[in-house]
FITI-577769 format. One line per 5 residues: number of its first residue (from 1); their letters; for each residue x, y, z of N, C-alpha, C. Coordinates in pm, whole numbers, plus 50000, padded with zeros to 5 digits. Example, Ala and Ser with C-alpha at 12.3 -4.5 7.8 and 13.67 -1.06 7.14 Angstrom:
BEGIN
1	as	51319/49431/50780/51230/49550/50780/51320/49670/50780; 51285/49775/50708/51367/49894/50714/51290/50003/50787
//
This chain:
BEGIN
1	xxxxx	30845/97400/36288/30886/97251/36314/30910/97299/36463; 30942/97162/36550/31004/97156/36701/31149/97145/36618; 31261/97221/36680/31383/97229/36705/31406/97096/36799; 31505/97031/36693/31579/96895/36740/31708/96918/36821; 31764/97034/36842/31893/97049/36930/31829/97046/37064
6	xxxxx	31964/96990/37125/31959/96969/37256/32012/97112/37381; 31899/97130/37445/31951/97244/37561/31940/97247/37645; 32038/97290/37775/31943/97221/37892/31865/97339/37954; 31791/97277/38003/31641/97327/38000/31613/97410/38145; 31719/97482/38194/31724/97587/38292/31702/97703/38271
11	xxxxx	31672/97814/38302/31631/97907/38251/31665/98017/38351; 31757/98132/38314/31771/98221/38443/31648/98335/38492; 31633/98370/38572/31531/98411/38643/31593/98526/38749; 31513/98593/38783/31564/98714/38905/31606/98653/39021; 31539/98555/39072/31523/98461/39175/31618/98360/39182
16	xxxxx	31714/98326/39080/31787/98208/39055/31901/98224/39173; 31929/98355/39194/32066/98346/39288/32007/98320/39461; 31852/98319/39465/31864/98293/39600/31797/98121/39636; 31820/98069/39498/31797/97896/39550/31901/97853/39588; 31850/97783/39702/31954/97690/39784/31986/97557/39706
21	xxxxx	32143/97575/39742/32239/97473/39683/32160/97355/39632; 32078/97287/39763/32062/97183/39747/31979/97167/39596; 31870/97289/39587/31809/97269/39473/31894/97278/39345; 31971/97330/39322/32052/97330/39212/32118/97208/39194; 32141/97095/39268/32226/96949/39277/32087/96902/39191
26	xxxxx	31940/96929/39265/31858/96846/39228/31807/96915/39069; 31819/97036/39040/31825/97094/38845/31916/97016/38790; 32057/97019/38841/32151/96937/38782/32093/96785/38722; 32030/96706/38855/32028/96603/38832/31879/96536/38720; 31825/96653/38700/31714/96661/38635/31751/96677/38477
31	xxxxx	31866/96741/38453/31875/96811/38322/31978/96638/38282; 32057/96566/38360/32142/96481/38330/31984/96392/38272; 31924/96378/38382/31811/96275/38330/31740/96275/38215; 31734/96421/38192/31644/96460/38058/31770/96451/37933; 31886/96463/37945/31925/96482/37814/31996/96331/37816
36	xxxxx	31971/96226/37905/31987/96124/37844/31886/96031/37803; 31783/96084/37810/31658/96004/37757/31622/96085/37606; 31740/96190/37539/31719/96219/37382/31787/96149/37328; 31771/96102/37253/31877/95986/37164/31877/96053/37025; 31904/96184/37008/31912/96210/36899/31792/96193/36780
41	xxxxx	31818/96263/36650/31739/96229/36516/31596/96297/36596; 31482/96252/36541/31336/96328/36553/31326/96319/36710; 31238/96427/36763/31219/96397/36886/31137/96296/36930; 31150/96194/37025/31093/96085/37078/30945/96104/37082; 30898/96219/37140/30742/96252/37126/30662/96257/37015
46	xxxxx	30748/96291/36936/30697/96318/36768/30706/96218/36666; 30764/96068/36752/30812/95993/36655/30692/95913/36662; 30678/95796/36542/30544/95747/36531/30474/95645/36646; 30345/95625/36649/30290/95548/36725/30407/95372/36724; 30423/95324/36826/30507/95242/36817/30446/95089/36821
51	xxxxx	30323/95077/36887/30245/94953/36883/30188/94973/36710; 30220/94874/36613/30195/94832/36485/30024/94781/36505; 29988/94715/36592/29860/94677/36578/29730/94781/36573; 29795/94877/36671/29693/94971/36657/29686/95099/36562; 29596/95194/36503/29605/95329/36476/29661/95391/36557
56	xxxxx	29791/95511/36502/29801/95614/36571/29693/95706/36598; 29681/95807/36715/29602/95905/36707/29630/95975/36642; 29556/96061/36586/29560/96153/36476/29594/96292/36564; 29670/96353/36488/29699/96498/36544/29590/96576/36542; 29549/96670/36675/29388/96718/36635/29446/96873/36592
61	xxxxx	29382/96906/36468/29430/97057/36426/29293/97073/36354; 29264/97213/36349/29154/97284/36332/29152/97403/36222; 29065/97472/36275/29095/97644/36212/29024/97632/36074; 29084/97737/35988/29031/97725/35865/29109/97660/35770; 29073/97553/35646/29155/97457/35595/29265/97566/35498
66	xxxxx	29375/97540/35514/29495/97587/35398/29530/97667/35471; 29473/97724/35594/29567/97817/35659/29674/97799/35739; 29806/97893/35729/29930/97829/35741/29951/97904/35916; 29898/97856/36035/29882/97915/36137/30005/97876/36268; 30039/97929/36335/30147/97918/36442/30128/97801/36495
71	xxxxx	30191/97685/36540/30166/97582/36584/30171/97553/36748; 30073/97548/36841/30059/97523/36959/30095/97377/37026; 30197/97326/37032/30223/97146/37071/30225/97110/37226; 30144/97040/37196/30054/96984/37311/30096/96844/37338; 30168/96749/37447/30175/96639/37479/30105/96591/37597
76	xxxxx	30052/96468/37572/29975/96431/37683/30026/96261/37655; 29973/96170/37803/29958/96020/37803/29833/95946/37707; 29847/95858/37642/29763/95786/37556/29708/95687/37685; 29528/95672/37704/29522/95614/37810/29457/95532/37781; 29318/95521/37693/29249/95434/37637/29173/95508/37504
81	xxxxx	29159/95419/37440/29059/95476/37287/28974/95555/37321; 28863/95554/37443/28746/95626/37463/28802/95772/37512; 28894/95736/37632/28967/95876/37678/29063/95956/37558; 29101/95877/37471/29194/95964/37412/29129/96012/37283; 29016/95959/37241/28900/96026/37180/28883/96129/37192
86	xxxxx	28843/96167/37341/28761/96228/37424/28847/96364/37385; 28988/96377/37443/29065/96453/37471/29100/96478/37292; 29096/96458/37205/29130/96496/37067/28988/96589/37012; 28869/96559/37070/28769/96642/37087/28779/96750/37128; 28857/96770/37249/28821/96910/37314/28964/96963/37255
91	xxxxx	29017/96933/37217/29129/97017/37146/29098/97045/37002; 29023/96973/36929/28955/97010/36802/28864/97146/36847; 28771/97099/36944/28677/97231/36958/28748/97402/37007; 28869/97332/37112/28944/97478/37121/28992/97536/36959; 29061/97455/36858/29111/97479/36752/28970/97547/36655
96	xxxxx	28843/97531/36668/28749/97582/36627/28717/97711/36672; 28782/97793/36764/28733/97918/36825/28854/97993/36821; 28973/97943/36772/29117/97979/36735/29126/98055/36666; 29177/98169/36578/29188/98262/36506/29369/98256/36439; 29461/98255/36544/29572/98280/36559/29681/98189/36574
101	xxxxx	29623/98042/36619/29717/97962/36633/29644/97816/36616; 29707/97683/36538/29645/97552/36565/29715/97470/36667; 29629/97400/36777/29678/97297/36866/29694/97197/36793; 29846/97103/36828/29842/96982/36769/29864/96905/36876; 29805/96836/36878/29821/96709/36970/29882/96611/36999
106	xxxxx	29996/96554/37062/30058/96405/37033/30009/96329/37174; 29972/96199/37150/29942/96157/37262/30008/95996/37268; 30078/95963/37356/30192/95886/37382/30147/95748/37509; 30154/95662/37434/30148/95563/37535/30280/95538/37629; 30391/95561/37587/30522/95586/37659/30541/95722/37684
111	xxxxx	30476/95772/37764/30492/95911/37805/30552/95951/37924; 30593/95871/38001/30724/95882/38061/30846/95926/37972; 30877/95815/37916/30977/95853/37811/30966/96003/37732; 30887/95987/37661/30843/96075/37564/30843/96236/37624; 30786/96247/37739/30802/96372/37832/30941/96389/37862
116	xxxxx	31071/96290/37918/31178/96330/37943/31250/96395/37815; 31217/96348/37728/31279/96380/37574/31217/96513/37507; 31093/96549/37536/31057/96647/37482/31134/96729/37616; 31100/96738/37731/31177/96852/37810/31348/96901/37782; 31416/96769/37735/31541/96803/37674/31570/96914/37572
121	xxxxx	31447/96907/37493/31457/97008/37380/31486/97132/37385; 31540/97210/37331/31562/97365/37332/31443/97422/37319; 31342/97358/37257/31176/97418/37249/31110/97292/37271; 31080/97274/37375/30989/97170/37413/30847/97190/37365; 30749/97106/37446/30579/97123/37343/30573/97216/37413
126	xxxxx	30425/97282/37382/30437/97439/37449/30316/97365/37603; 30248/97306/37612/30168/97232/37705/30181/97059/37732; 30168/97033/37850/30212/96894/37853/30142/96887/38015; 30116/96711/38012/30062/96681/38150/30166/96611/38249; 30135/96685/38341/30219/96631/38437/30196/96562/38581
131	xxxxx	30261/96468/38658/30202/96444/38765/30228/96546/38877; 30197/96487/38948/30196/96588/39073/30386/96604/39143; 30428/96488/39154/30541/96473/39221/30702/96529/39134; 30594/96589/39012/30729/96651/38927/30735/96801/38940; 30572/96858/38974/30563/96995/38938/30693/97066/38988
136	xxxxx	30696/97052/39182/30777/97119/39231/30938/97115/39186; 30976/97022/39178/31159/97037/39133/31149/97100/38999; 31044/97118/38895/31079/97173/38796/31056/97292/38757; 30989/97302/38829/30933/97462/38865/31055/97525/38959; 31116/97478/39034/31275/97569/39085/31357/97538/38985
141	xxxxx	31348/97446/38880/31471/97444/38792/31461/97505/38666; 31310/97599/38657/31313/97682/38549/31226/97658/38451; 31187/97520/38454/31141/97468/38330/31005/97473/38298; 30923/97524/38386/30774/97551/38408/30763/97740/38389; 30655/97744/38336/30642/97901/38341/30501/97885/38448
146	xxxxx	30483/98006/38527/30391/98039/38586/30243/98069/38500; 30110/98055/38507/29989/98065/38480/29925/98195/38525; 29882/98282/38440/29808/98387/38476/29718/98372/38591; 29756/98446/38739/29655/98371/38845/29519/98445/38794; 29498/98507/38725/29348/98506/38690/29275/98414/38595
151	xxxxx	29338/98279/38539/29272/98223/38478/29182/98099/38539; 29239/98083/38663/29161/98003/38711/29129/98036/38874; 28998/97995/38923/28972/98005/39083/29003/97908/39147; 29112/97934/39244/29188/97832/39315/29096/97814/39441; 29037/97901/39467/28890/97834/39557/28841/97732/39537
156	xxxxx	28811/97687/39423/28762/97590/39378/28840/97461/39328; 28993/97436/39386/29051/97337/39378/29095/97284/39510; 29107/97212/39567/29127/97102/39702/29282/97169/39696; 29271/97186/39859/29362/97233/39886/29526/97167/39892; 29515/97041/39920/29657/96958/39909/29700/96962/39763
161	xxxxx	29602/96991/39648/29636/97003/39525/29681/97176/39488; 29645/97288/39553/29677/97383/39531/29823/97405/39556; 29824/97332/39690/29955/97337/39770/30093/97248/39664; 30017/97146/39561/30125/97114/39539/30153/97133/39399; 30065/97206/39301/30039/97297/39232/30130/97468/39188
166	xxxxx	30163/97489/39348/30208/97616/39329/30358/97621/39379; 30395/97742/39380/30542/97736/39427/30554/97885/39438; 30624/97940/39570/30599/98070/39595/30462/98182/39555; 30383/98123/39586/30234/98176/39553/30217/98201/39397; 30304/98127/39311/30233/98079/39178/30213/98002/39142
171	xxxxx	30084/98004/39067/30028/97860/39017/30087/97813/38908; 30177/97675/38910/30265/97620/38795/30158/97510/38724; 30065/97489/38740/30003/97374/38708/29862/97387/38725; 29780/97390/38602/29609/97350/38599/29594/97205/38635; 29470/97223/38704/29413/97073/38735/29358/96972/38643
176	xxxxx	29370/96840/38658/29344/96779/38535/29250/96640/38572; 29294/96573/38702/29245/96482/38772/29332/96453/38924; 29239/96345/38999/29321/96341/39119/29251/96200/39152; 29314/96084/39185/29286/95941/39223/29339/95946/39388; 29276/95834/39471/29312/95802/39597/29309/95662/39584
181	xxxxx	29384/95604/39712/29408/95461/39763/29301/95421/39838; 29214/95322/39836/29126/95304/39894/29125/95136/39928; 29022/95072/40021/29028/94899/40052/28929/94872/39941; 28994/94749/39854/28906/94684/39776/28895/94549/39819; 28757/94527/39832/28754/94385/39905/28618/94306/39787
186	xxxxx	28651/94159/39822/28532/94075/39761/28434/94019/39870; 28313/94079/39826/28165/94056/39917/28188/93958/39927; 28177/93882/39815/28123/93723/39830/28222/93632/39959; 28357/93678/39906/28475/93587/40035/28400/93638/40169; 28417/93792/40223/28347/93807/40307/28234/93741/40381
191	xxxxx	28118/93717/40287/28009/93647/40314/28028/93510/40326; 28110/93431/40273/28161/93291/40283/28193/93296/40421; 28271/93404/40493/28360/93378/40603/28260/93414/40699; 28122/93474/40674/28046/93572/40772/28118/93665/40861; 28180/93716/40771/28217/93850/40809/28149/93987/40786
196	xxxxx	28157/94067/40852/28063/94213/40813/28171/94292/40710; 28102/94356/40614/28224/94410/40505/28276/94525/40599; 28444/94575/40578/28495/94695/40594/28394/94830/40609; 28450/94877/40687/28371/95020/40715/28447/95116/40768; 28359/95257/40822/28458/95373/40869/28522/95323/41001
201	xxxxx	28453/95202/41048/28517/95181/41203/28614/95128/41216; 28679/95067/41119/28811/94977/41093/28919/95045/41142; 28972/94960/41176/29141/95003/41253/29244/94893/41205; 29366/94909/41217/29466/94835/41128/29434/94682/41215; 29384/94652/41389/29347/94520/41450/29249/94502/41311
206	xxxxx	29179/94538/41279/29007/94510/41185/29081/94441/41073; 29152/94516/41022/29227/94493/40886/29324/94302/40899; 29403/94312/41028/29466/94219/41051/29383/94094/41063; 29274/94131/41162/29190/94006/41234/29138/93957/41064; 29052/94041/40992/28995/94017/40869/29087/93932/40748
211	xxxxx	29218/93966/40734/29331/93909/40634/29318/93762/40663; 29345/93776/40816/29376/93621/40910/29256/93533/40877; 29132/93562/40889/29004/93478/40883/29002/93450/40749; 29036/93541/40643/29007/93487/40529/29078/93409/40415; 29202/93432/40504/29321/93329/40459/29327/93162/40454
216	xxxxx	29309/93125/40337/29308/92977/40331/29409/92885/40258; 29504/92859/40342/29663/92782/40287/29590/92668/40228; 29520/92584/40223/29474/92500/40167/29438/92493/40023; 29380/92624/39987/29346/92673/39860/29418/92821/39778; 29536/92828/39912/29625/92928/39830/29587/93038/39813
221	xxxxx	29499/93091/39911/29427/93215/39898/29441/93276/40016; 29465/93399/40025/29500/93493/40083/29384/93612/40141; 29423/93669/40285/29311/93786/40319/29366/93886/40212; 29488/93900/40196/29488/94073/40142/29615/94007/40051; 29628/94086/39928/29724/94084/39857/29820/94226/39875
226	xxxxx	29931/94210/39922/30014/94325/39979/30159/94334/39894; 30128/94420/39798/30287/94431/39706/30396/94489/39799; 30528/94473/39780/30654/94542/39854/30671/94646/39783; 30552/94759/39786/30591/94895/39724/30571/95018/39805; 30646/95077/39778/30634/95229/39873/30505/95275/39902
231	xxxxx	30479/95280/39797/30309/95371/39752/30228/95332/39864; 30237/95150/39849/30094/95109/39956/30139/95109/40053; 30238/95117/40104/30306/95126/40274/30289/95300/40328; 30330/95402/40213/30285/95504/40258/30147/95523/40374; 30062/95524/40329/29935/95529/40377/29958/95495/40555
236	xxxxx	30019/95351/40537/30031/95353/40729/30107/95429/40778; 30208/95446/40696/30304/95551/40752/30260/95695/40805; 30165/95734/40705/30065/95862/40746/29967/95814/40879; 29923/95691/40870/29818/95668/40939/29884/95641/41110; 30023/95656/41077/30073/95632/41225/30138/95759/41286
241	xxxxx	30126/95846/41192/30165/95979/41235/30317/96008/41187; 30377/95914/41094/30492/95969/41030/30495/96019/40911; 30611/96063/40846/30627/96175/40751/30767/96105/40668; 30800/96096/40524/30915/96075/40444/30997/96156/40469; 30955/96301/40476/31048/96428/40471/30979/96524/40558
246	xxxxx	31116/96655/40578/30987/96757/40616/30881/96866/40523; 30847/96939/40622/30757/97000/40483/30815/97035/40382; 30932/97084/40383/31040/97167/40268/31108/97117/40173; 31095/96950/40208/31175/96841/40117/31309/96875/40181; 31385/96897/40277/31511/96946/40266/31570/96853/40375
251	xxxxx	31487/96770/40435/31566/96646/40515/31485/96515/40544; 31518/96418/40555/31430/96308/40566/31410/96301/40724; 31245/96252/40737/31263/96223/40865/31200/96086/40872; 31186/95958/40767/31166/95848/40768/31189/95742/40908; 31313/95772/40910/31351/95663/41044/31278/95691/41177
256	xxxxx	31188/95669/41169/31114/95735/41306/31044/95613/41395; 31000/95624/41491/30907/95546/41580/30818/95491/41505; 30718/95604/41434/30614/95592/41354/30630/95479/41264; 30752/95516/41168/30793/95491/41058/30803/95323/41079; 30871/95288/41195/30896/95163/41241/30772/95069/41260
261	xxxxx	30683/95151/41333/30549/95103/41362/30484/95022/41234; 30497/95139/41120/30403/95117/40997/30466/95018/40923; 30586/95002/40939/30654/94921/40842/30648/94779/40929; 30637/94774/41034/30636/94626/41116/30493/94576/41087; 30382/94680/41104/30283/94613/41076/30280/94575/40948
266	xxxxx	30306/94669/40862/30297/94607/40725/30378/94439/40644; 30482/94474/40707/30526/94344/40676/30529/94210/40727; 30459/94216/40879/30403/94122/40939/30272/94056/40889; 30187/94136/40833/30113/94100/40762/30141/93994/40647; 30225/93985/40580/30301/93899/40518/30373/93781/40581
271	xxxxx	30448/93835/40679/30556/93743/40706/30451/93655/40826; 30329/93686/40883/30273/93615/40969/30208/93523/40856; 30178/93533/40730/30078/93451/40644/29969/93493/40648; 29936/93588/40659/29775/93685/40627/29781/93762/40508; 29894/93755/40435/29862/93825/40340/30008/93791/40224
276	xxxxx	30000/93830/40096/30100/93788/40040/30133/93893/39917; 30223/93893/39840/30269/93972/39746/30175/93947/39590; 30142/94041/39509/30076/93953/39403/30127/93850/39327; 30270/93895/39326/30355/93795/39228/30305/93638/39330; 30308/93623/39419/30305/93504/39500/30156/93452/39462
281	xxxxx	30099/93492/39435/29937/93485/39405/29946/93464/39264; 29997/93457/39163/30034/93433/39034/29985/93566/38986; 29965/93653/39005/29927/93785/38960/30005/93941/38953; 29995/94032/38852/30105/94117/38834/30068/94218/38911; 29937/94237/38996/29937/94378/39060/29822/94329/39177
286	xxxxx	29786/94391/39277/29685/94348/39358/29550/94330/39323; 29523/94418/39202/29352/94411/39131/29364/94299/39098; 29477/94238/39030/29447/94085/38912/29425/94015/39036; 29479/93955/39153/29497/93894/39285/29365/93888/39284; 29298/94016/39320/29139/94029/39382/29069/93986/39270
291	xxxxx	29078/94014/39132/29008/93952/38999/29020/93834/39020; 29119/93769/39018/29114/93605/39047/29093/93538/39180; 29053/93648/39290/28990/93564/39389/29121/93480/39442; 29231/93528/39426/29319/93480/39501/29360/93558/39609; 29314/93693/39640/29315/93777/39751/29148/93788/39755
296	xxxxx	29128/93822/39921/28989/93915/39935/28999/94036/39950; 29111/94084/39952/29113/94266/39943/29242/94295/39934; 29250/94462/39855/29362/94490/39791/29327/94636/39839; 29480/94688/39840/29501/94848/39850/29502/94910/39716; 29377/94949/39661/29450/95013/39516/29352/95148/39479
301	xxxxx	29377/95222/39392/29334/95336/39343/29217/95327/39289; 29135/95408/39224/29007/95360/39137/29028/95393/39007; 29154/95314/38977/29200/95330/38823/29142/95177/38824; 29135/95075/38939/29148/94941/38939/28999/94879/38895; 28874/94991/38876/28784/94955/38886/28707/94945/38736
306	xxxxx	28766/95007/38648/28721/94941/38510/28761/94838/38500; 28882/94779/38518/28936/94658/38493/28871/94569/38582; 28848/94586/38677/28744/94504/38772/28623/94471/38709; 28553/94556/38645/28446/94534/38586/28423/94486/38426; 28586/94460/38389/28555/94397/38250/28625/94275/38270
311	xxxxx	28671/94192/38386/28670/94073/38411/28545/93963/38409; 28599/93861/38311/28442/93789/38335/28447/93648/38364; 28393/93618/38496/28291/93719/38545/28360/93823/38621; 28277/93967/38621/28335/94064/38730/28325/94028/38905; 28436/94029/38961/28427/93992/39083/28323/94067/39186
316	xxxxx	28258/94013/39264/28159/94097/39385/28227/94192/39428; 28280/94298/39394/28356/94363/39498/28324/94500/39580; 28359/94538/39652/28292/94662/39766/28417/94772/39763; 28386/94859/39815/28497/95006/39829/28506/95009/39947; 28598/95013/40018/28606/95114/40157/28746/95206/40165
321	xxxxx	28716/95273/40281/28780/95385/40304/28942/95284/40420; 29025/95352/40380/29158/95253/40419/29130/95258/40575; 29158/95133/40687/29140/95167/40772/29258/95266/40858; 29183/95310/40992/29281/95382/41075/29380/95347/41154; 29485/95408/41197/29586/95369/41260/29605/95426/41379
326	xxxxx	29718/95436/41431/29737/95515/41579/29733/95634/41576; 29719/95702/41479/29729/95832/41454/29584/95892/41377; 29512/95791/41324/29401/95852/41242/29384/95783/41088; 29318/95829/41024/29255/95792/40910/29376/95846/40817; 29443/95823/40686/29496/95868/40629/29538/95801/40492
331	xxxxx	29508/95866/40400/29563/95750/40213/29655/95847/40138; 29678/95816/40042/29748/95880/39937/29683/95901/39813; 29697/96046/39739/29637/96076/39649/29729/96095/39520; 29702/96057/39409/29758/96087/39294/29697/96164/39188; 29766/96280/39133/29727/96381/39071/29802/96410/38955
336	xxxxx	29741/96469/38855/29801/96531/38714/29734/96664/38679; 29787/96705/38607/29804/96825/38560/29827/96888/38456; 29800/97023/38411/29854/97105/38305/29941/97185/38283; 30085/97111/38260/30171/97260/38279/30222/97294/38112; 30298/97452/38185/30340/97493/38028/30466/97535/38043
341	xxxxx	30563/97493/37933/30669/97521/37950/30724/97670/37905; 30844/97679/38061/30918/97806/38011/30937/97877/37885; 30925/98002/37867/30970/98065/37721/30838/98069/37601; 30713/97946/37656/30655/97917/37527/30624/98070/37455; 30591/98062/37364/30558/98170/37293/30373/98201/37280
346	xxxxx	30326/98112/37304/30209/98082/37311/30130/98105/37438; 30052/98252/37401/29938/98263/37530/29844/98174/37482; 29803/98116/37375/29722/98016/37388/29737/97905/37449; 29853/97848/37526/29869/97756/37576/29812/97772/37691; 29795/97899/37755/29729/97946/37848/29539/97907/37836
351	xxxxx	29536/97971/37759/29413/97970/37730/29360/97828/37715; 29418/97736/37657/29379/97558/37612/29373/97524/37793; 29476/97551/37840/29486/97456/37980/29365/97545/38033; 29357/97675/38046/29210/97678/38158/29090/97656/38060; 29097/97624/37941/28933/97572/37918/28967/97411/37933
356	xxxxx	29061/97311/37955/29063/97186/37991/29046/97160/38124; 29056/97274/38225/29052/97319/38358/28942/97342/38399; 28825/97379/38290/28692/97435/38356/28604/97315/38400; 28502/97345/38467/28435/97254/38523/28370/97159/38433; 28276/97193/38334/28238/97160/38273/28297/97047/38170
361	xxxxx	28446/97106/38174/28528/96992/38078/28584/96900/38173; 28564/96956/38347/28668/96832/38410/28544/96701/38448; 28428/96782/38414/28311/96645/38438/28277/96567/38320; 28346/96588/38208/28342/96477/38129/28465/96413/38087; 28565/96483/38167/28714/96405/38127/28701/96302/38222
366	xxxxx	28686/96301/38348/28694/96170/38416/28721/96050/38336; 28796/95948/38331/28777/95842/38243/28680/95740/38268; 28663/95657/38183/28528/95569/38171/28540/95513/38308; 28392/95490/38346/28350/95430/38505/28418/95511/38612; 28432/95657/38661/28503/95685/38719/28648/95682/38781
371	xxxxx	28679/95641/38699/28861/95618/38714/28946/95725/38780; 28925/95831/38788/28941/95973/38830/28833/96024/38861; 28883/96128/38968/28786/96221/39072/28818/96354/39027; 28700/96443/39004/28743/96559/38947/28795/96639/39052; 28902/96685/39021/29001/96776/39112/28917/96911/39178
376	xxxxx	28787/96952/39096/28743/97062/39179/28600/97014/39297; 28609/97068/39433/28524/97012/39501/28384/97060/39487; 28368/97176/39373/28264/97215/39338/28183/97101/39247; 28223/96972/39210/28183/96873/39124/28192/96747/39178; 28245/96744/39336/28201/96697/39433/28087/96565/39425
381	xxxxx	27971/96682/39492/27826/96620/39514/27764/96556/39377; 27787/96640/39280/27756/96526/39161/27808/96399/39096; 27941/96396/39122/28023/96290/39143/27984/96178/39180; 27974/96216/39302/27934/96100/39402/27769/96059/39384; 27670/96156/39358/27558/96116/39263/27579/96023/39178
386	xxxxx	27657/96041/39079/27688/95924/39006/27756/95782/38996; 27844/95825/39096/27903/95667/39148/27930/95655/39291; 27777/95639/39374/27787/95638/39506/27856/95506/39542; 27879/95419/39470/27989/95319/39562/28121/95318/39544; 28175/95454/39455/28291/95517/39501/28320/95605/39601
391	xxxxx	28222/95608/39662/28246/95719/39755/28380/95698/39825; 28427/95614/39897/28556/95605/39991/28645/95660/39916; 28640/95636/39780/28744/95712/39674/28775/95884/39765; 28623/95955/39710/28608/96078/39740/28674/96137/39842; 28597/96047/39942/28560/96073/40109/28729/96099/40163
396	xxxxx	28870/95988/40042/28959/96010/40128/29026/96111/40131; 28981/96192/39966/29055/96314/39987/29091/96409/40097; 28964/96391/40223/28960/96486/40308/29097/96419/40423; 29163/96325/40384/29273/96284/40457/29384/96226/40374; 29376/96239/40256/29499/96245/40192/29622/96300/40209
401	xxxxx	29737/96270/40154/29843/96378/40171/29918/96334/39996; 29928/96439/39920/29946/96391/39766/30087/96345/39761; 30106/96220/39685/30218/96210/39596/30326/96307/39559; 30405/96329/39611/30518/96434/39553/30675/96376/39527; 30670/96243/39515/30804/96180/39537/30846/96164/39349
406	xxxxx	30901/96291/39282/30961/96264/39180/31035/96222/39157; 31119/96188/39028/31229/96113/38966/31348/96133/39058; 31386/96225/39116/31506/96244/39226/31505/96143/39349; 31352/96088/39352/31347/95969/39496/31302/95860/39430; 31351/95819/39293/31347/95699/39259/31476/95644/39334
411	xxxxx	31579/95669/39352/31662/95552/39458/31602/95531/39576; 31522/95599/39636/31483/95572/39794/31378/95479/39737; 31248/95477/39622/31155/95417/39613/31240/95254/39579; 31308/95264/39542/31361/95104/39478/31391/95070/39598; 31487/95112/39684/31590/95083/39804/31443/94996/39903
416	xxxxx	31372/95098/39904/31259/95073/39992/31175/94929/39947; 31148/94924/39835/31080/94823/39788/31134/94704/39786; 31270/94743/39745/31355/94554/39783/31339/94504/39947; 31364/94645/40024/31337/94591/40187/31209/94578/40208; 31096/94593/40158/31006/94558/40178/31011/94416/40174
421	xxxxx	31055/94344/40025/31039/94216/39986/31122/94157/40078; 31241/94205/40127/31353/94125/40230/31265/94097/40367; 31181/94214/40378/31103/94222/40499/30996/94099/40509; 30939/94122/40391/30846/93987/40399/30892/93827/40443; 31037/93856/40364/31134/93700/40377/31161/93685/40472
426	xxxxx	31167/93780/40582/31207/93783/40735/31359/93780/40714; 31405/93832/40613/31578/93812/40617/31639/93957/40623; 31568/94086/40655/31607/94181/40687/31508/94282/40795; 31549/94305/40894/31478/94388/41008/31450/94523/40943; 31325/94572/41013/31270/94698/40961/31357/94813/41011
431	xxxxx	31459/94782/41111/31512/94899/41159/31651/94934/41050; 31666/94798/41001/31819/94813/40904/31750/94872/40775; 31600/94837/40750/31564/94898/40594/31540/95060/40601; 31465/95111/40720/31464/95271/40730/31569/95324/40779; 31668/95261/40839/31804/95311/40837/31881/95363/40734
436	xxxxx	31883/95277/40595/31900/95311/40479/31814/95374/40409; 31729/95385/40435/31623/95455/40369/31648/95606/40403; 31710/95645/40523/31746/95782/40561/31874/95808/40493; 31980/95710/40457/32066/95760/40418/32074/95787/40245; 31979/95675/40199/31946/95696/40070/31858/95864/40018
441	xxxxx	31776/95864/40101/31674/95951/40056/31764/96112/40071; 31827/96147/40206/31902/96219/40192/32008/96267/40114; 32039/96176/40033/32168/96213/39947/32069/96199/39821; 31951/96187/39772/31864/96211/39691/31830/96383/39699; 31812/96454/39841/31792/96563/39861/31880/96662/39865
446	xx	32031/96579/39833/32150/96633/39804/32242/96684/39956; 32198/96601/40071/32264/96608/40135/32367/96572/40189
//
């Protein structure tokens, strides 16, 4: 059984004395968050399924009936019934080849809460799914164990993923999937307005002109659904040549001329009446505004496609790369990977992670309708052939910067989101928003 006692998830290492003071602060912040998530009693990540209307996903167990084997605990998010069943089948297949361990898979719909509680335990799960924004911090805090470098061919891994999953030359996470932001648009709305569809020649000026032409105040429909959201503004920052922090995440550089240009463009799209926040379009997110034809364009990831195809009737949508800014084209990528807890006694955890990251498995793992991109370049051509209409998501990997803003950046994200909303309303200046972001971000970095 998994122990329920709480212990600090920071383990001593030979390199501990060389960690800069700011990372000690970061580690302590992580510990406080993780301890706060543990509510006592049975571990949250092993508690029963919370939705009474759905059957819980069964634990994946195999091997010979009646054998009492050591348990390998695996924690992963519950995505959708088909994807969950697929993951369970993969773990079952692993169990059929193992003779000295049984892998038990727990799928959680409330994954973020479950993961925080799990990592606060003295014996957390052996293997778990981690998003790219958390790898660096948890590796520095000693929460993760590095993988055997011979297990995975890093030459068949996109460079931005290799950089995010590694620290000091060691690989701390094996790839699971990657997604990118692109421009989704309603072909029918463009046809009605007599406009050409977005393509690789588009710039900020083209986006603004199309948004203006596609806005109809009489019907309360807008050219672009634009949320007050840090992650959707971020591509514009990169397209302007700006950044949030320096390369080693030691100091903020967000309060720059490039950031002011990017935020001014973003905010003015709404302030000038050519775009609207999803909430103003009676929608929870930009994809819904596009589906309801309240917006002709939206900046979303490939996770939106299964949703759009389920809408009745489905919108006649297309996908294009995000427009180029003053410094060229850029987008944001989001990824998840398989991480192993430091001190895990199971060498089988490495074997399972390796198996789940193999090319043939990754080809089957992307969720229904291509909502994920395979993280191996060797799979790109086959994926593009199967999903030709989604090529811009894949092309975006060439100019993408990976999302690496974990929980310690939450105060910054919340502050910028609120600032963008105030900017949309014209009650706060871009200069003031970025000046405050600089201070909030530097405090998050321990400065």
